[in-house]
N, C-alpha and C positions, 0 to 999 in steps of 0.2 A: 724605479721610474725611468732611469736612464736607458733601460732596455727598450723603452718605447721610442726615444729618440733614435737609437740604433736601428730599430726596425723602420722608422721613417726614412733613414738615410738608405738602408738596404733596398727598400721598396723604390726609392727614387732612381737609383742605379739600375735596378731591375728594369724599370720602364725605359729609362735612357738607353740601355743596351738593346731592348726590344726595338726601338726606333732606329737606332745606329745601324743594326745589322740588317736593316731593310735596304740600306745602301748598296752593299756588295750583292745582295739578292737581286736588286734591280739592274745592277750593272751586268751580272751573269746572264739575267733573263734577257736583257735588251742588248746583248753584246753585238749582234749583227749591225745594230743602228749606231754604236758608239764610234766607229770609224777607228782610225789609229789613236789609241791612247797610251799614254806612258805608264810605266809601273807605278810611279809616284802618285798618279792620279787615283789609283785604288785607295790611297791614304788621304788625299786632298779632298776628294769628294765627301767622305764622312766628316772630315775636319771643317770644311766649309759649310756643311749641312747641320753642324752641331747646334747652332742658334734655334733653328726650327725643332729639332729633337728635344732640346731642353724645354722649349716652350710646350710641346705637346705633352712631355713627360710631366711637366708642372700642372697642366689642365687635369690629368688624371689624379695627381697627387693632392688636388684641392679636396677630393672626396676621401682620399686615404687619410689625410691630415684631420679632417673634421671627425671621422671614425675614431682616430687615435685620441682625440680630445675626449670623446665619450668613454674612452677606455679606462680613464681615471676614475670613473664613477660607476662603470658597469663591468662585471667580471668578463675576462676574456672568452670563457667557455661559453658565454651567451652572446658575445658581441663578435666573435670571428666570422659568424655567418654572413654579416653585413660586409666585411671586407672580402670574403670569398665571392659574394654576389657582384660587387663592384669589379673585382679582377676578372671574373668570368665574363661579364658583359663588355669590358674593355677589351679583353683578348678576342672576344667574338667579333666585335665591330673592327678592331684594328687588323685582325688577320684577314677578314674577308675584303676589307678595303685595300690592303696591300696586294692580295692575291688578285683581286678584280682590277686594280690599277694596272699591274703588270700584264694581265691578260688583254686589257683594252689598249694599252698603250701602242702597241705596233700599228694598229689601224687607226686610232684616233690621234696620235701624235702629241697628246698632252695628257696631263694627270687628271684623274677623276675630279670633277668639280660639282656643283649643285645640279648640272645637267643629269647626273645619274639618278636623280629623283624622278625625272621624267620617264625613265625606263622602268624604275621600281614601282611607279604608279600603274604600269601595264606589265604585269609579270610575264605575260606571253612573249611581249617584244623583248624583254630583258633576257629570257631564256633563249630566244632566237639569235642573240648576238654570238653564240658559240655552238659548236657541234656538241652532241650528248657526251661524247668521250672526254671533251675538255672540262665539262662540269663534273663528270665523275672524278677526273684527276684532281680537279680543284677541291672537291669535297675530301677526297683521300689526303691531299696535301694539307687541308685545313685541319683534319683530325689529328694528323701526325704532329703538325707544329703547335696545335692546341695543347696536345698531351705533354709535348716537351715543355713548353712554357709553363704549364700548370704544375708539372713535376718541380720545376725550379722554384715556382711560387710557394709551393707547399714545403719545401726544404728550408726556405726563409721563414715562414711563419711557424713551422713546427719548432725550429730552434728557438724562436721567440717564446712560444707557449711553454717551453720547459723552464725557462728562466723568469717568466712574468711572475710579479708579486703584487699583491693588492695592497695599497697604502691605506692604512685605517684613519690617518689623521686628515681632517677635511682642509685645514689650511694648507698642508703640502700638496693636497690634490689640486687646490684651486691655483696655487703657484704654478705647478707643472702644467695644469690646463692652459694658463695664460701663456706660458712658454710655448706650448705646441700650437696655440692660435697664432702667436707672433711668427712662429716659423712656417705656419700654413700661410699666412699672409704675406710673407716674404716671397711666396711663389709668384706673385702678381709681377714680380720684376722680370724673371725669365719669360713669363707669359707674354708681357708687354714689350720686353726687349730693350727698353731704356728708361731713363727717368726724364727724357726731353719730350718734345712734341711728336717726335717720330715714333711710331709704333711697329711691332714686329710684323714683316710681311715676307712673302716667299721670295721676293726679289732680292732680299738681303743676302741670300746664300749664293747668288750668282757671282762667279769669279772667272770664267774662262771664255776664251772665244769660241770654244766648242759648245754650242748649245745643249747638246746632249749631256754633257758633263753638268752643266747648270741644272738641267732638269733631274738629273741623278741626285743632286743634293737637295732637292725639294721633298720634304716629308708629305706624303700623299694625304694623310689624315689632316694635316694643317691646311693643304691646299683646299680640301672640301670645307673645313670650318671657316677659312677665310672667305671662300666664295659665297658661302651662306651669309657671312656678315657684310658683303658689299652689297650696297643698295641697288635695286633693279634700276637699270638705265640712268645710273648716276653719271651725269655728265662731268662732274668735278674730277673724276679720274682721269679724263681726257681733255683737260682744259690746259691749253699752252699758250693762249693769247686771248685778247678781248673778243667778244662776240663779234664786234664790227669788224675787227681786223680779219677773223675767220671768214666772215661773209664775203668781204672783199677779195680774199684770196681764192675762195672756191669759185666766185663769180668770174675769175679770169679764165677758168676752165670750161664753165658752163654758160655760154652766151644766152642772153635772153631770147633771141630769135632762132635758136638752134633747131626748132622743129618746124620752121616756116620756110626755110631755104629750099631752093630747088634741088633735087636729088634724083638720080636715076631710078626709074620705075622698073621693078623686078617682076610685077604681076600683070596678068592680062585683065584683071577685074579689080575694081576697088572693094567689092563686097563678096570675096570668096567664102566658102565654108572653110573653117579653120579646125584642124585637128593638131593639137600641141602635145608632143611627147615629152615628158620630163623623166629623163633616164637615170636611174640609180647608179651612181659612181663611174660614169662613162667618161673616164679620163682620156685625153688626147694621147696620153703616153700609152694607152692600150690600143691605139688606132689600128694596129695589125691584127687585132682580135675581132675587128668589125668589118668584115668584108663586104657585107650587105649595105652597111651605112656608107662605107667608102664608095660603092657604086652609086648610091643615091646622091652622094655629094658630087659626082662627076655628072649626074643627069640633072641636078637642080643647082641651087646656090649654096655655095660652101664658104662659110665665115671660118677662117683658118687661124685666126689670131684672136681668140676669145679666152677670157679667164673667168673662173667662178669667183663670186664675191665672198664665198664663206666655205665653211667645211662640214655642215651638216644639212640634212634634208630639210629641216624645218626652216633654217636660214635660207637655203637654196630655192625652196618654193617661193618664198616671199620676194627673193631677188628676181625670180623669173616673172611672176604674175604681178607683182607690185612695183618692180623696179627700184626696190629699196636696198641699199647695201647692207651686208651682214655686219654685225657688231663684234667686237673681240670676245665679249663674255655674256651676252645676252641673246635672247630669241624673241622677236616681235609676236611670232605665232603664239607662244605660250602664254601671251598676255593679251586677252581679248580687249581690255580696256585701253590699250594701245594700238592694237592692230585694227581696230575699227575706224581709225583715221587714215588708214592707208588706201590710196587709190589701187584698182585692180583693173586688169585687162577685161574680166568679165563684166565688171560694171560699165566700162566704156562701150563694149559691144552690145550689151543688153539695152542701152539707151538707143542704139541703132536697130533694135528689133531682133537681135540674135537670141536663140534659145541656148541655154547652157547646160552642160552635163560633164561631170567629173567621174573618172573610173580609177579606181585603186583596189588592189586586192588584199590590203591590209586593214588595221584598225584605224578608222579615221579619227578617233578620239585620242589617238597617241599624239602628244605635244599640242594638244588643242586644235588640231587641223579642222575638225568639223566647224567649230565657230568661225575661223578664218574663212572657210569656203562660203559659209552662209552669208557672211558679211560681204563677200565678193559676188553674190548673185547666184551661186551653184546650190539652188534648192534641190536640184535633181542630182543626186550622187549615188554611186555604186561603191560598196565597200565589201569586206569579207563577209559580213552578215548577210549579204544578198546572194551568196553562193552556198550550195549544199555543203554539208560537212565532208563529203567525199572529195570535194574540189580544194578544200582548205589543207592541203598536204605539205605546204612549205612551212618552215619554222616562222616565217613572217605572215603567212596567211596563203592567199591563192597565187600559185606561180604564174609566171608572165605568159606562158603559151595559153593557159585557160583564160586569164584575164584579157589578153589582146583578141583572142577568137571571139569572146563575149562582146568586147567593146566594138569590133568591127561589124558584127552582125547587127548589134543594137543601132549603130550609126546609120547602116545602110537601110534598116527596117524604118527608121524614122524619116530618112530621106524619101524612101518609096511612097510613104503615106502623105507626106507634105514636101514635095520637091521644092516648092517656092520658099520655103522657110530656111533662113540662114541659121547655121549653128556653129557654136564654139564647143569642141569636145576636147577636154584634157585627160590625157592618160599618164598617171604616175606609175612606173614600173617599180618593182622590188626585188627580183630574184638575184640581181647582182650585188646585193647586200651580203655582208658577212652573215652566216658562215659559208656562203657560196655553195650550198647543197642543192644541185640542180640535175634533172633527169637528161643529162647531156654529158658525154665524156669523151671530148675530142682534143682537148689541150691539157697538159700536164699541170700548168700552174692553176690552182683553183680559182683565183680572181679572173684571169683571163679566160678560163673556160666558162665561168658564169657570164661574163661580157659576151663571149660568143653565142652562148645559149640565148640571152635576151635579143642579140642582134639577129639570130635566126627567127625568133618570134616576131620581130619587127618586119622581117622580110615577108614572112606569111601573111601579116595583116596587110602590108602594101600590095602584095600580089592579089589579094582578094578585093582591095579598094580599086586597083587599077582596071579591074575587069567589070566595074559597075559604072552606070552612067553618072554618078556622083563625081568621078574623077576629074573631069574637065573643069569643074567649078570649085575644086578643092585645093587648099593650101595645107601642106603637112609640114610642121615644124618639129625638129628634134634637137633637144639641148639637154645637157646633163644637169643634175641638181647640185653636183660638187665634183671635185677631182677624187683621187685616191692615192695613197702612198706606194705607187708602183713606178719604177722599181722601189724596193724595200728601203733603200738608202735615203729616199726623199724624206726629209724632215718637215714638220708642220708650217715652218717659216719659209720655205723655198718656194719661189713663184712657180717653177715647173710643176709643182704639185696641183696647181689651180687651173692648168690648161685644159680646155674642154672644146668639143666642137659645137657649131651650130650649122644645121643643115635644113634648107628649105627646098621642098620639092613638091610634086603633085601637078595636075593639069592646069593650075592657075599660075605656074611658074612661067615667066616669058621665055626664058632661054638659059642654058647652063652659064654658070659664072662662078669664079672664085674671088672672094674679097678678102684681101689680106690686111685691111685696116684693124688697128688695135681697138678692142672693146671688151666688154664683159657682159655678164648676165643681165645686169640692169639696163642694158641698152636694147634688149630684145623688144620689149613692148613699145617704147618709143619709136623705134625703127619700124615695127609692124604697123603701128598706128599711123605713121607718116605714109607709109605705103598705101594706106586706106583712106588718106585724105582726112584724118581725123585728128582732133586736138589731143596733143600729148602734154601740155603744159603742166599737169598735175603731177607728173613723174619727175620730181625736182632734181634727181641726181643723174638721170639717164640722158642719152643723146642718141641721135640718128646716125647709126654707123655708117650708113651708105652716103651720108653728106660729106663730100671731100673737103669742105671748107672748115669742118669741125676739128678741134684739137683731139689727138688720139691719146687715150690713156685707159687704164684699167686699175681700180682700186679693189684690194681685198682684205679680209680680216681673218686673222687665225686666232686661237686662244691666247688672249692677252697680248695681241700684237697686230700689226696692220702693215700694208705696203702699197706702194704707188709705182705703176709701171708706165713708162712712156717709150716711144719707138727705140730710143738709144740709151735708155738708163733706167735703173730701178733703184728704190729705196725700201728697206725694210726695217720697221722699228719694233723692238720689244718694249711694250708699253710697261710691263711689269718692272722691268730692270731700267727703264728709260734709257735704252741703249740701241744704237743703230747696228743691226746685224749685217745688213748688205748696203753698199753704196756710200758715197761720200760727197754727193751733191746736196749741199746746204739748202739751196732754193727748193729743190724737190722735196727734201725732208720736211721743210716749212710748209709746203703745200699738202703732204701727206697728214701731217698734224692738224692742218686746217681742216681737211676733209673729215678726219675721224671726230674732230671737235664738233662740226657742224651736223654730222650724222646723229651723234648723241644729243646735242642741244635741240635739234629739230623734234626728236622724239619728246623730249620734255616740254616743248611748246604745245604739244597736243592736249 
């Protein structure tokens, strides 16, 4: 009977070792992002990450413990298949999570969480995240690691099976079963992390001023489990003061009359045709790879001091079209029961008689984009399904040169048929998304090369539009959906990662101008509506950037954190560790916390 206890202990250390060894693997894989780390940190990271590893090992051992309880009543030669199955399943899930986490981290900047299920729900998009050779290497690595860990597991269980004896006395079986149940029940202590009201969370392993070392200490499987357990749009996680105090603080930044003050007119007409480009990953840090967009910025209105509000396309599109800031761990687009309460640019212009159309080369059902667009009035939409199979040659769908060529022809055809009809056309690009495989080979860096490719496609679109009679009555707006970690050293919490351009051009632009006032994506729609003389009051977190009487600020959210930027100061807060990463301005920190609290509370008020 004691051999079963020994097997339980051996299996616990087996799984603990499995999770602990993930730490040095992560640090080796992400070494370019770690920066200057001491030798001691290679030991401190696994040590500080041990609570999460103990917790995850205990989760797995719950099943192992229950199987061993039955082993007192069922012979091992019949029962070991159950343990084999549990071990194989956990190794499969664990290894793929660890490998996928390491593969995604350089571009995502955070560990896998429940967002991964948005990708898994669309296998095509999931496969498009990396080149084919990366998947091949991943499969080879998975098989090698699985074989290694399976070999170790079989050595442990084979040693047990040789010493296992079947106890004939029922009383002794009952006693040992009770002992094993108590031992299995004790696993809830490392799972929960304490006997107090505080429970285990990934923030518990944070120990360093180097955020990468904190992230290295996090168990990626625990991160996924934790994110699944957190409530959707749970405002309690970001409650730092009373609701009334948060409202009063935010009101200091967003004046009630901010949409009605006099501001400079940038347009020659209040009712232009509008073409809005939402450009995938067009970070201002890659400005040198956008020569055509640079030229357009000199010919039109260039907003040079703009920040993205979030870090993913589903968040970025909502920030652009609805003027609603991104949240640290949730996405409004994937929750139609919430996104239906959002105002949208399309709804505003549709009330003014505009016709709407949305152009995208990918799957519009990815992250529930279709439902969001329909709610915004975009009944007329173009997606990958509307192109022949021969055009869907990109990992994500239709490459940008085909999409933009289709879009400009469609827009000009509609204008030729009904020139009096005003239109809003939104084009969402995709080719500058990883894995950056484009039919364009001019720059060595794959990200910069993909940006330059989309920039050239944008130039071809604009050249065709300029030659048409529609040009004089058209406003073309170009904005990024989010930034990108370029240079690679940029971590997810660094404000520089979120710098993006806004360029307004077209025949409807009055004259060239550069506006250096600080703003963000959520300010685009209010600014545009104010230029058109329309009411923007529904966009409660945005402001008119052109209005020089307004306070300048930009709010952004990253995975489990948020930041607030003002002209001469910045504060960034890690919400998980409840720790300020950048800045020491207590008043600004208080405002940042009030902002994120009101963002989450407002969602829950819908």
